[in-house]
C-alpha positions in Angstrom: 192.2 -101.1 -15.8 188.9 -99.7 -14.6 187.2 -96.7 -16.2 184.6 -96.2 -13.4 184.9 -92.9 -11.5 181.8 -93.0 -9.2 181.9 -93.4 -5.5 184.0 -96.4 -4.5 181.8 -98.5 -2.2 184.0 -101.6 -2.5 187.6 -102.2 -1.6 188.6 -102.4 -5.2 190.9 -99.7 -6.6 189.5 -97.5 -9.3 192.7 -96.2 -11.0 192.8 -93.7 -13.8 192.1 -93.2 -16.6 188.4 -92.8 -16.3 185.7 -92.7 -19.0 185.5 -88.9 -18.4 188.2 -86.9 -16.8 186.9 -86.2 -13.3 185.8 -82.6 -12.6 185.1 -81.7 -9.0 183.7 -78.4 -7.8 182.5 -76.5 -4.7 181.7 -72.9 -4.1 185.4 -71.9 -4.2 187.1 -74.0 -6.9 186.7 -76.3 -9.8 189.2 -79.1 -10.3 189.3 -79.9 -14.0 191.6 -81.2 -16.7 194.2 -78.8 -17.9 193.7 -77.8 -21.5 196.3 -76.6 -24.0 194.8 -73.1 -23.8 195.5 -73.0 -20.0 199.3 -73.6 -20.3 200.3 -70.0 -20.9 198.6 -69.0 -17.6 200.5 -71.6 -15.6 204.1 -71.6 -17.0 205.5 -70.4 -13.7 203.9 -73.2 -11.7 204.4 -76.0 -14.3 206.5 -78.7 -12.8 207.4 -82.3 -13.7 209.6 -84.5 -11.4 210.5 -81.5 -9.3 211.7 -79.4 -12.3 210.0 -76.1 -13.1 209.3 -75.0 -16.7 211.3 -72.0 -17.8 209.5 -71.6 -21.2 206.1 -72.1 -22.8 207.6 -75.0 -24.8 208.9 -76.7 -21.6 205.5 -76.3 -19.9 203.8 -77.8 -23.0 206.2 -80.8 -22.9 205.6 -81.2 -19.1 201.9 -81.2 -19.6 202.2 -83.9 -22.3 204.1 -86.1 -19.8 201.5 -85.4 -17.1 198.7 -86.4 -19.5 200.6 -89.6 -20.5 201.0 -90.5 -16.8 197.3 -90.1 -16.4 196.6 -92.3 -19.4 199.0 -94.9 -18.0 197.1 -94.9 -14.6 200.0 -93.6 -12.5 198.7 -90.1 -11.7 195.9 -87.6 -11.8 196.6 -83.9 -12.1 193.9 -81.3 -12.0 193.9 -77.6 -12.7 192.4 -75.6 -9.9 190.1 -73.2 -11.7 188.3 -70.1 -10.3 184.6 -71.0 -10.9 183.8 -67.4 -11.9 186.5 -67.0 -14.6 187.4 -70.7 -15.3 191.1 -69.4 -15.1 193.6 -71.9 -13.7 195.0 -70.5 -10.5 197.0 -73.6 -9.5 197.3 -77.4 -9.8 197.0 -80.4 -7.5 196.8 -84.1 -7.8 198.3 -87.5 -7.0 201.7 -88.1 -8.5 203.0 -91.5 -7.2 201.9 -94.7 -5.5 198.4 -95.2 -7.0 199.3 -98.8 -8.1 200.1 -99.6 -4.4 196.8 -98.2 -3.0 198.4 -94.9 -1.9 199.0 -91.5 -3.3 201.4 -88.7 -2.9 199.4 -85.5 -2.9 201.0 -82.4 -4.4 200.0 -78.9 -5.2 201.1 -75.5 -6.3 199.3 -72.1 -6.5 200.0 -68.9 -8.4 201.4 -66.4 -5.9 198.6 -63.9 -6.3 196.0 -66.5 -5.2 197.7 -67.7 -2.0 196.0 -67.2 1.3 192.5 -67.0 -0.2 191.3 -70.6 0.5 191.7 -72.0 -3.0 194.2 -74.7 -1.9 192.2 -75.8 1.2 189.2 -76.4 -1.0 191.2 -78.1 -3.8 193.1 -80.4 -1.5 189.9 -81.3 0.5 188.2 -82.3 -2.8 191.3 -84.2 -4.0 191.5 -86.1 -0.7 187.8 -87.0 -0.8 188.3 -88.2 -4.4 191.4 -90.2 -3.5 189.6 -92.0 -0.6 186.1 -92.4 -2.0 186.6 -92.8 -5.7 190.2 -94.2 -6.2 190.0 -96.1 -2.9 193.4 -95.0 -1.6 194.4 -96.5 1.8 197.2 -94.0 2.4 197.7 -90.4 1.3 200.9 -88.5 2.0 202.6 -85.2 1.1 206.2 -84.1 1.1 207.4 -80.5 1.5 210.4 -78.6 2.7 210.6 -77.7 6.4 210.9 -74.1 5.4 207.5 -74.1 3.6 205.5 -73.1 6.7 202.4 -72.2 4.7 202.3 -75.7 3.1 202.9 -77.4 6.5 200.1 -75.3 8.1 197.7 -76.2 5.2 198.3 -79.9 5.3 198.2 -80.0 9.2 194.8 -78.2 9.0 193.7 -81.0 6.6 194.6 -83.6 9.3 198.0 -84.6 8.1 200.6 -85.5 10.7 204.4 -85.4 10.3 205.7 -88.9 10.1 209.4 -88.4 9.2 212.2 -86.1 8.2 213.7 -86.9 4.8 217.0 -86.1 3.2 217.9 -82.4 2.8 215.2 -80.2 4.4 212.2 -82.2 3.3 209.6 -83.7 5.6 206.8 -86.3 5.0 203.3 -85.9 6.2 200.5 -88.5 6.1 196.7 -88.1 6.3 195.6 -89.4 9.7 193.5 -92.5 9.2 191.2 -91.8 12.1 190.3 -88.3 10.9 190.0 -88.8 7.1 187.6 -86.6 5.2 184.5 -88.5 4.2 181.2 -87.6 2.6 
């Protein structure tokens, strides 16, 4: 397993874990590793396999599983931090498919930070990292058909609907001809 996290100029996959946990920033956000002291702030948005944490203990257990998935090379999960306060306001990352050259992009944001541009910046940075560092050939996202804000967000980031799934879920994929590049 490679531990290189620089720009991927070859066709070789650069899967996690990396020598240093990737931290990515722009004027709006910092994507960084979630630390134990962050957990209390994100209990309400702590998820693992679609299950939400109800207690601090469950959130700690979920974060331990997320950290293990990263060390096993099957995912990368960032906290979305406000650069002025370093407070985690949401999370995003790739949760499946890395071993096959693709990644399911997921995200969640604390309600009081929605509509302020945090997630657009975070997902743009995560997409760029997935394409240019990991070397993903396909990026997809799944959401419910009722989640109009998520659909608007990913469509604005050049994802297109590719299929309806069971229940009310829908799958979107990053358009290959419009991918974000440096």
